[in-house]
C-alpha positions as CSV (number, residue, x, y, z in Angstrom):
1,M,12.8,15.4,9.3
2,S,13.6,15.6,5.3
3,F,15.1,13.2,3.0
4,D,17.3,14.4,0.1
5,R,17.0,11.4,-2.1
6,P,14.4,12.6,-5.1
7,V,11.6,10.2,-5.8
8,D,12.4,8.7,-9.5
9,P,10.1,10.3,-12.0
10,A,10.7,7.3,-14.2
11,I,8.7,5.2,-11.7
12,P,5.9,7.5,-10.8
13,V,4.3,7.2,-7.4
14,S,0.3,6.2,-7.5
15,P,-1.8,9.6,-7.6
16,W,-4.1,7.5,-5.0
17,V,-1.2,6.9,-2.8
18,E,0.0,10.6,-3.3
19,R,-3.6,12.0,-2.8
20,F,-4.1,10.4,0.6
21,A,-0.5,10.1,1.9
22,G,-1.5,13.3,4.2
23,L,-3.5,10.9,6.4
24,V,-0.6,8.8,7.6
25,P,0.5,10.6,11.0
26,E,3.5,12.6,10.8
27,G,6.5,10.8,12.5
28,Q,5.0,7.5,12.2
29,S,6.6,4.5,10.2
30,V,4.7,3.3,7.0
31,L,4.7,-0.6,5.7
32,D,5.1,-0.9,2.0
33,V,3.6,-4.4,1.0
34,A,5.1,-6.2,-2.1
35,C,7.2,-2.8,-2.7
36,G,8.6,-3.6,-5.9
37,H,11.3,-1.4,-7.1
38,G,10.4,1.1,-4.1
39,R,8.4,3.9,-5.6
40,H,6.2,4.4,-2.6
41,V,9.3,3.6,-0.1
42,R,11.1,6.7,-1.5
43,F,8.0,8.8,-1.5
44,F,7.3,8.2,2.0
45,R,10.7,8.9,3.0
46,A,10.9,11.7,1.1
47,R,8.1,13.1,3.2
48,G,10.1,12.0,6.2
49,H,8.4,8.8,7.6
50,R,10.9,5.8,8.3
51,V,9.5,3.1,6.2
52,V,9.6,-0.9,6.3
53,A,9.7,-2.1,2.6
54,V,8.9,-5.7,2.2
55,D,8.9,-8.1,-1.1
56,V,10.0,-11.6,-2.2
57,D,12.8,-9.5,-4.5
58,V,14.3,-6.5,-2.8
59,S,17.3,-6.5,-5.4
60,G,15.3,-2.9,-6.7
61,L,16.1,-1.4,-3.2
62,E,19.8,-1.8,-2.8
63,D,20.3,1.8,-3.0
64,L,18.4,2.2,0.4
65,R,20.4,-0.3,2.2
66,G,22.4,2.3,3.9
67,D,19.4,4.6,4.9
68,A,18.6,4.1,8.7
69,G,15.2,5.4,7.9
70,V,14.6,2.3,5.5
71,E,14.1,-1.2,7.0
72,I,14.1,-3.8,4.2
73,V,12.7,-6.9,4.9
74,Q,12.8,-9.9,2.2
75,A,10.0,-12.4,2.5
76,D,7.6,-14.3,0.6
77,L,4.4,-13.2,2.4
78,E,2.4,-16.2,0.5
79,R,4.6,-19.0,2.0
80,E,6.4,-17.6,5.2
81,L,4.9,-16.3,8.4
82,W,3.7,-12.8,8.6
83,P,6.7,-11.0,9.8
84,F,5.1,-7.9,11.3
85,E,3.2,-9.7,13.9
86,G,2.5,-7.1,16.9
87,R,3.7,-4.2,15.1
88,G,1.9,-1.2,14.3
89,F,2.3,1.4,11.5
90,G,1.3,4.7,10.9
91,G,0.5,3.9,7.2
92,V,0.2,0.5,5.2
93,V,0.2,0.9,1.3
94,V,-0.3,-2.0,-1.2
95,T,-0.5,-1.4,-4.6
96,N,-0.9,-3.8,-7.7
97,Y,-0.8,-7.1,-5.0
98,L,-3.6,-9.2,-3.9
99,H,-2.7,-12.1,-1.5
100,R,-6.3,-12.7,0.5
101,P,-5.1,-14.1,3.4
102,L,-2.9,-11.0,4.0
103,L,-5.9,-8.8,4.4
104,P,-6.8,-9.3,8.3
105,L,-2.8,-9.0,9.0
106,L,-2.9,-5.8,7.1
107,V,-6.0,-4.2,9.1
108,A,-4.3,-5.1,12.1
109,A,-0.9,-3.8,11.1
110,V,-2.6,-0.2,11.1
111,A,-1.8,1.4,14.4
112,P,-4.6,3.9,15.9
113,G,-5.0,6.8,13.9
114,G,-3.1,5.5,11.1
115,A,-4.5,4.7,7.4
116,L,-4.4,1.8,4.8
117,I,-3.9,2.9,1.4
118,Y,-4.7,0.2,-1.0
119,E,-5.1,-0.3,-4.9
120,T,-5.1,-3.2,-6.8
121,F,-6.8,-5.2,-9.7
122,S,-10.4,-6.1,-10.2
123,R,-12.4,-8.6,-12.3
124,G,-12.7,-7.3,-15.7
125,N,-9.0,-6.4,-15.9
126,E,-8.7,-9.9,-17.4
127,L,-10.6,-8.4,-20.6
128,V,-7.6,-5.6,-20.8
129,G,-4.4,-7.0,-19.5
130,R,-2.6,-8.8,-16.8
131,P,-3.3,-10.3,-14.4
132,R,-5.8,-12.5,-15.7
133,N,-5.9,-15.0,-13.2
134,P,-9.1,-14.4,-11.0
135,D,-7.0,-15.0,-7.6
136,F,-5.4,-12.0,-8.4
137,L,-8.6,-10.0,-9.3
138,L,-10.8,-8.6,-6.8
139,A,-14.7,-9.4,-6.9
140,P,-16.8,-6.4,-7.2
141,G,-17.0,-4.2,-3.9
142,E,-14.6,-6.9,-2.3
143,L,-11.9,-4.3,-0.7
144,H,-14.9,-2.4,0.5
145,R,-16.9,-5.3,2.2
146,V,-13.5,-6.8,3.6
147,L,-12.3,-3.7,5.2
148,A,-15.4,-1.4,6.1
149,S,-16.4,-3.7,9.4
150,R,-12.8,-3.0,10.7
151,L,-11.6,0.3,9.7
152,Q,-13.3,3.5,8.9
153,V,-13.5,3.8,5.0
154,V,-12.4,7.6,3.7
155,A,-12.5,6.7,0.0
156,Y,-13.4,3.9,-2.5
157,E,-13.3,3.7,-6.1
158,Q,-13.9,1.1,-8.4
159,G,-13.7,0.8,-12.1
160,R,-12.0,1.1,-15.4
161,E,-8.9,3.2,-16.2
162,R,-7.6,4.3,-19.1
163,T,-3.7,5.9,-17.9
164,P,-1.3,5.0,-17.3
165,R,-2.5,1.8,-19.0
166,P,-6.0,0.2,-19.5
167,A,-6.9,-1.6,-16.3
168,V,-9.6,-2.3,-13.8
169,R,-8.9,-1.4,-10.5
170,Q,-10.2,-1.2,-6.9
171,R,-8.8,1.4,-4.4
172,I,-9.7,2.0,-1.0
173,V,-8.3,4.3,1.9
174,A,-9.4,3.2,5.6
175,V,-8.2,4.7,8.8
176,N,-8.1,3.0,12.4
177,A,-9.9,6.1,14.0
178,S,-13.0,6.5,16.0
179,E,-13.6,10.2,15.0
180,P,-14.2,11.4,11.3
181,V,-10.7,12.4,9.9
182,D,-10.1,15.3,7.6
183,L,-10.1,14.9,4.0
184,P,-7.1,16.0,2.1
């Protein structure tokens, strides 16, 4: 299955997400948490996946409303109940978003054989840009500590980056697998 709407080059896909997208099993759905305008929704759709897009503001996804392969869920994940209880996804993608109470729910949403691809801001980012609020900045090693006991970590990074703008980030890819996976 192929989706013919191109990914918008003006809103580039995260290189981290693109690098590890192949760990999402073919034919399995992807959950894009805090999806924003849908750059990763479109990317995974173009790869043939069904995608569930969730955000408090889904106005940037209007062009996808007619696509049977995209489920759009408008929800405030910080104030409402988790809308995906009992559902499993071949891929769970989170970029530039942190709400710590969701971390166990995100792990539970990764189906057997599936992958969690996560990247967001870390302490030190307050020195170079936004966000600055410590509630939205990971402590050093936090993603690894929280996820490594629940999923198999495939890759982890933390540190400063200069492009597309200065930031301090943590990134992790972890799979719900009992055996080692092939790296991309």
